[in-house]
TITIKOL-328673 format. One line per field, with one value per residue: chain; x, y, z of N, C-alpha, C in turn; residue in three letters. Coordinates in nm, 3 decimals. Each point is the difference from the previous one (the first is absolute). Layout:
<sites>
ch	c(A  ...)
nxx	c(X  ...)
nyy	c(Y  ...)
nzz	c(Z  ...)
caxx	c(X  ...)
cayy	c(Y  ...)
cazz	c(Z  ...)
cxx	c(X  ...)
cyy	c(Y  ...)
czz	c(Z  ...)
aa	c(ALA  ...)
</sites>
This chain:
<sites>
ch	c(A  A  A  A  A  A  A  A  A  A  A  A  A  A  A  A  A  A  A  A  A  A  A  A  A  A  A  A  A  A  A  A  A  A  A  A  A  A  A  A  A  A  A  A  A  A  A  A  A  A  A  A  A  A  A  A  A  A  A  A  A  A  A  A  A  A  A  A  A  A  A  A  A  A  A  A  A  A  A  A  A  A  A  A  A  A  A  A  A  A  A  A  A  A  A  A  A  A  A  A  A  A  A  A  A  A  A  A  A  A  A  A  A  A  A  A  A  A  A  A  A  A  A  A  A  A  A  A  A  A  A  A  A  A  A  A  A  A)
nxx	c(0.695  0.095  -0.083  0.080  0.032  -0.094  0.111  0.010  0.116  -0.029  -0.018  0.071  0.079  -0.004  0.012  0.085  0.046  0.001  0.044  0.055  -0.023  -0.116  -0.035  0.125  0.036  0.076  0.061  0.033  0.086  -0.017  0.049  0.068  -0.023  -0.133  -0.044  -0.119  -0.092  -0.095  0.097  0.038  0.102  0.053  0.059  0.121  0.058  0.110  0.072  0.068  0.027  0.120  -0.029  -0.042  -0.124  -0.027  -0.124  0.049  0.066  -0.101  -0.092  0.076  0.025  -0.040  0.083  -0.012  0.007  -0.128  -0.029  -0.126  -0.060  -0.112  -0.055  -0.107  0.003  -0.059  -0.056  -0.038  -0.032  -0.063  -0.043  -0.029  -0.048  -0.062  -0.029  -0.023  -0.045  0.112  -0.073  -0.060  -0.097  -0.033  -0.099  0.018  -0.036  -0.109  -0.099  -0.019  0.058  0.060  0.128  0.052  0.127  0.016  0.066  0.125  -0.015  -0.089  -0.077  -0.007  0.022  0.081  0.055  -0.005  0.044  0.090  0.026  -0.002  0.064  0.080  0.002  0.014  0.087  0.039  -0.006  -0.108  -0.077  -0.087  0.083  0.004  -0.125  -0.007  0.074  -0.069  -0.105  0.063  0.029  0.120  0.008  0.026)
nyy	c(-2.050  0.042  -0.003  0.099  -0.029  0.086  0.072  -0.039  0.058  -0.065  -0.127  0.016  0.073  -0.080  -0.105  0.073  0.039  -0.118  -0.059  0.120  -0.051  0.066  -0.110  0.043  -0.095  -0.086  -0.042  -0.129  0.041  -0.011  0.122  -0.003  0.121  -0.004  0.125  -0.028  0.058  -0.068  -0.087  0.125  -0.041  0.059  -0.108  -0.021  -0.071  0.000  -0.106  0.051  -0.108  -0.013  -0.116  0.112  0.030  -0.038  0.009  -0.050  -0.100  -0.007  0.010  -0.079  -0.058  -0.115  0.042  -0.130  -0.038  0.027  0.093  -0.022  0.117  -0.063  0.094  0.073  0.063  0.116  0.018  0.117  -0.061  -0.095  0.093  0.081  -0.105  -0.045  0.127  -0.017  -0.116  -0.068  -0.046  0.083  -0.088  0.009  -0.059  -0.099  -0.020  0.027  0.081  -0.032  -0.110  0.016  0.021  -0.036  0.016  -0.096  0.094  0.009  0.051  -0.095  0.087  -0.038  0.129  -0.008  -0.111  0.059  0.109  -0.070  -0.072  0.113  0.062  -0.105  0.000  0.132  -0.037  -0.096  0.082  -0.050  0.086  -0.072  -0.093  0.033  0.038  -0.112  -0.053  0.052  -0.029  -0.110  -0.010  -0.018  -0.133  -0.022)
nzz	c(-0.628  0.082  0.104  -0.036  0.127  0.033  -0.009  0.128  -0.028  -0.112  0.025  0.108  -0.075  -0.105  0.079  0.070  -0.116  -0.058  0.109  -0.013  -0.120  -0.005  0.065  0.009  -0.083  0.062  -0.112  0.003  -0.088  -0.128  0.027  0.110  0.045  0.009  -0.020  0.055  -0.073  0.061  0.018  0.021  -0.072  0.109  0.051  -0.052  0.094  -0.074  0.030  -0.100  -0.069  -0.050  0.060  0.061  0.035  -0.124  0.048  0.112  -0.058  -0.086  0.093  0.077  -0.117  0.052  0.092  0.014  0.125  -0.023  0.090  -0.038  -0.003  -0.030  -0.073  0.024  -0.116  0.019  -0.118  0.050  0.113  -0.066  -0.081  0.102  0.067  -0.106  -0.023  0.131  -0.046  0.013  0.099  -0.084  -0.016  -0.125  0.063  -0.084  0.124  -0.061  -0.035  0.127  -0.045  0.117  0.000  0.115  -0.034  0.089  0.069  0.036  -0.122  0.020  -0.062  0.127  0.013  -0.103  0.050  0.118  -0.058  -0.068  0.109  0.068  -0.096  -0.003  0.132  -0.004  -0.093  0.084  0.101  0.061  -0.059  0.068  -0.045  -0.127  0.019  0.068  -0.096  -0.097  0.077  0.037  -0.128  -0.051  0.011  0.126)
caxx	c(0.013  -0.020  -0.048  0.108  -0.056  0.027  0.075  -0.088  0.011  -0.092  -0.135  -0.057  -0.033  -0.114  -0.112  -0.047  -0.072  -0.124  -0.096  -0.057  -0.110  -0.125  -0.044  0.108  0.043  0.121  -0.005  0.106  -0.032  0.064  0.139  0.003  -0.112  -0.079  -0.101  -0.121  -0.120  -0.116  0.049  0.076  0.138  0.053  0.145  0.055  0.145  0.059  0.143  0.018  0.136  0.023  -0.081  -0.137  -0.106  0.034  -0.067  0.076  0.133  -0.013  -0.040  0.097  0.136  0.063  0.141  0.017  -0.119  -0.056  -0.132  -0.082  -0.139  -0.084  -0.116  -0.078  0.016  -0.077  0.081  0.096  0.105  0.072  0.089  0.105  0.091  0.073  0.099  0.110  0.090  0.030  -0.045  -0.135  -0.017  -0.136  -0.026  -0.089  -0.120  -0.096  0.032  0.044  0.103  0.132  0.085  0.111  0.104  0.025  0.138  0.039  -0.024  -0.142  -0.069  -0.118  -0.113  -0.052  -0.068  -0.127  -0.089  -0.036  -0.088  -0.127  -0.068  -0.041  -0.115  -0.115  -0.045  -0.059  -0.100  -0.128  0.005  -0.020  0.127  0.096  -0.033  0.051  0.144  0.024  -0.047  0.088  0.139  0.058  0.032  0.137)
cayy	c(0.136  0.002  0.124  0.048  0.080  0.144  0.034  0.056  0.146  0.058  -0.053  0.062  0.141  0.004  -0.052  0.103  0.102  -0.055  -0.046  0.117  0.050  -0.065  -0.124  -0.064  -0.129  -0.056  -0.141  -0.050  0.007  -0.108  0.022  0.115  0.033  0.111  0.061  0.019  0.059  -0.054  -0.091  0.074  0.018  0.136  -0.006  -0.135  0.005  -0.126  -0.004  -0.075  -0.034  0.008  -0.100  0.014  0.013  0.084  0.131  0.083  0.023  0.098  0.130  0.057  -0.016  -0.060  -0.035  -0.063  0.000  0.135  0.007  0.105  0.014  0.048  0.076  0.063  0.146  0.063  0.021  0.111  -0.036  -0.113  0.058  0.077  -0.093  -0.073  0.092  0.015  -0.114  -0.075  -0.136  -0.025  -0.072  -0.023  -0.142  -0.010  -0.077  0.095  0.135  0.088  -0.070  0.062  -0.068  0.076  -0.081  0.030  -0.023  0.076  0.143  0.022  0.108  -0.068  0.093  -0.007  -0.129  0.013  0.082  -0.074  -0.112  0.058  0.040  -0.124  -0.048  0.086  -0.034  -0.132  -0.015  0.067  0.143  0.027  -0.025  0.098  0.128  -0.007  0.023  0.136  0.095  0.002  0.000  -0.134  -0.062  0.013)
cazz	c(0.052  0.144  0.060  0.084  0.108  0.001  0.122  0.103  0.012  -0.099  0.024  0.120  -0.026  -0.091  0.079  0.093  -0.079  -0.057  0.100  0.068  -0.084  0.040  -0.066  -0.076  0.053  -0.061  -0.035  -0.087  -0.142  -0.074  0.036  0.090  0.088  -0.052  0.087  -0.078  0.059  -0.073  -0.105  -0.102  0.046  -0.010  0.020  -0.011  0.017  -0.043  -0.028  -0.124  -0.039  -0.145  -0.069  0.050  -0.101  -0.116  0.008  0.092  -0.058  -0.108  0.055  0.093  -0.049  0.118  0.000  0.130  0.087  0.012  0.062  -0.058  0.041  -0.108  0.048  -0.107  -0.008  -0.107  -0.120  0.010  0.096  -0.059  -0.101  0.068  0.068  -0.104  -0.056  0.097  -0.010  0.122  0.031  -0.048  -0.126  -0.045  -0.021  -0.115  0.030  0.055  -0.048  0.107  0.077  0.016  0.095  0.059  0.062  0.141  0.040  0.119  -0.021  -0.024  0.070  0.053  -0.001  -0.136  -0.013  0.072  -0.082  -0.120  0.036  0.043  -0.124  -0.066  0.076  -0.031  -0.135  -0.005  0.106  -0.019  0.031  0.144  0.070  -0.049  0.065  0.137  -0.006  -0.046  0.102  0.116  -0.045  -0.011  0.127  0.047)
cxx	c(-0.033  -0.051  0.106  -0.060  0.040  0.077  -0.090  0.007  -0.089  -0.144  -0.066  -0.042  -0.120  -0.126  -0.057  -0.080  -0.136  -0.103  -0.059  -0.120  -0.128  -0.038  0.106  0.032  0.117  -0.024  0.122  -0.049  0.067  0.150  0.000  -0.127  -0.075  -0.099  -0.118  -0.104  -0.115  0.042  0.075  0.139  0.043  0.150  0.045  0.151  0.056  0.151  0.017  0.148  0.012  -0.083  -0.144  -0.100  0.035  -0.062  0.076  0.138  -0.005  -0.029  0.112  0.144  0.089  0.145  0.031  -0.129  -0.044  -0.135  -0.073  -0.137  -0.076  -0.126  -0.071  0.023  -0.085  0.095  0.107  0.115  0.085  0.101  0.116  0.101  0.084  0.109  0.117  0.102  0.021  -0.018  -0.138  0.000  -0.147  -0.015  -0.101  -0.116  -0.098  0.038  0.047  0.116  0.134  0.081  0.113  0.098  0.016  0.145  0.031  -0.030  -0.147  -0.055  -0.134  -0.121  -0.065  -0.075  -0.136  -0.102  -0.049  -0.096  -0.136  -0.081  -0.052  -0.122  -0.125  -0.055  -0.082  -0.115  -0.134  0.010  -0.012  0.126  0.107  -0.022  0.052  0.149  0.030  -0.043  0.097  0.148  0.054  0.032  0.141  0.017)
cyy	c(-0.003  0.136  0.043  0.086  0.148  0.031  0.071  0.153  0.072  -0.044  0.069  0.145  0.013  -0.047  0.107  0.108  -0.054  -0.037  0.114  0.057  -0.079  -0.119  -0.065  -0.134  -0.053  -0.145  -0.036  0.012  -0.119  0.005  0.125  0.015  0.117  0.048  0.038  0.075  -0.047  -0.080  0.070  0.029  0.145  0.006  -0.145  0.014  -0.139  0.017  -0.091  -0.022  0.012  -0.100  0.001  0.019  0.101  0.138  0.095  0.031  0.107  0.139  0.066  -0.018  -0.057  -0.036  -0.057  0.007  0.144  -0.007  0.120  0.003  0.052  0.061  0.057  0.151  0.053  0.037  0.109  -0.035  -0.114  0.051  0.075  -0.092  -0.076  0.087  0.025  -0.111  -0.067  0.088  -0.036  -0.068  -0.013  -0.149  -0.013  -0.097  0.096  0.142  0.095  -0.057  0.071  -0.085  0.090  -0.100  0.043  -0.033  0.085  0.149  0.034  0.113  -0.056  0.092  0.000  -0.131  0.008  0.079  -0.077  -0.115  0.049  0.044  -0.124  -0.059  0.079  -0.026  -0.129  -0.019  0.060  0.145  0.029  -0.027  0.100  0.134  0.001  0.032  0.143  0.104  0.012  0.002  -0.141  -0.057  0.030  0.118)
czz	c(0.149  0.045  0.102  0.112  -0.012  0.129  0.101  0.010  -0.102  0.026  0.119  -0.024  -0.093  0.074  0.091  -0.073  -0.044  0.106  0.082  -0.077  0.030  -0.089  -0.088  0.066  -0.083  -0.036  -0.084  -0.143  -0.069  0.018  0.087  0.084  -0.059  0.105  -0.087  0.081  -0.087  -0.124  -0.113  0.056  -0.018  0.025  -0.004  0.013  -0.030  -0.016  -0.120  -0.027  -0.150  -0.077  0.049  -0.113  -0.109  0.010  0.093  -0.055  -0.106  0.055  0.079  -0.041  0.111  -0.025  0.137  0.080  0.028  0.067  -0.056  0.068  -0.122  0.058  -0.121  0.006  -0.115  -0.113  0.016  0.094  -0.055  -0.103  0.064  0.067  -0.102  -0.060  0.095  -0.015  0.135  0.124  -0.055  -0.136  -0.031  -0.025  -0.114  0.023  0.068  -0.034  0.108  0.080  -0.007  0.096  0.045  0.061  0.145  0.031  0.123  -0.011  -0.022  0.087  0.047  0.013  -0.139  -0.023  0.068  -0.082  -0.123  0.031  0.048  -0.122  -0.074  0.069  -0.038  -0.141  -0.001  0.101  -0.041  0.049  0.150  0.082  -0.043  0.067  0.144  0.005  -0.037  0.103  0.117  -0.037  -0.003  0.138  0.044  0.082)
aa	c(MET  ALA  ASP  VAL  PRO  VAL  PRO  PRO  GLU  PHE  LEU  ASP  ARG  VAL  ARG  ALA  ILE  CYS  MET  ALA  LEU  PRO  ASP  ALA  TYR  GLU  GLU  ARG  ALA  TRP  ILE  GLY  VAL  ARG  TRP  ARG  VAL  ARG  LYS  ARG  THR  PHE  ALA  HIS  VAL  VAL  THR  ILE  GLU  GLU  ASP  GLY  PRO  ALA  SER  PHE  ARG  LYS  ALA  PHE  ASP  VAL  ASP  GLY  GLU  THR  THR  VAL  VAL  THR  PHE  ARG  ALA  VAL  HIS  GLU  GLU  ARG  GLU  ALA  LEU  THR  ASN  GLN  GLY  LYS  PRO  PHE  TYR  SER  ALA  ASP  TRP  GLY  ARG  HIS  ALA  MET  GLY  MET  LEU  LEU  ASP  ASP  ASP  THR  ASP  TRP  ALA  GLU  VAL  GLU  GLU  LEU  LEU  THR  ASP  SER  PHE  CYS  MET  MET  ALA  PRO  ARG  LYS  LEU  ALA  VAL  LEU  VAL  ARG  ASP  VAL  GLY  PRO  PRO  GLY)
</sites>
């Protein structure tokens, strides 16, 4: 299984959102790139192929090369997003795991909101409060 590079047009946008959050840092993941706060992953972007990891293929019903961002969402939001269908998918790893397909029609304001919420779920309270007090980055 090869680690397919994430297209720069997606990686750069996700990176800008994540790195604007306090104490967030980026690292290579087992596949793709992830962003963490205090060793807890709040965002992960990966490009997968039809023969990519089974967990991603199953969650995203991959048809050819596809780029996805995964994040965390509270139960109510996870349920609402899952019910919307494409581009959202419920990931079956972790009870708060969600994913979103990235393409030319991606609503980047929505991605920013979702990743900020994910950060707030995973960050210590003192960092989450900083984000919520001043609003999302950008």
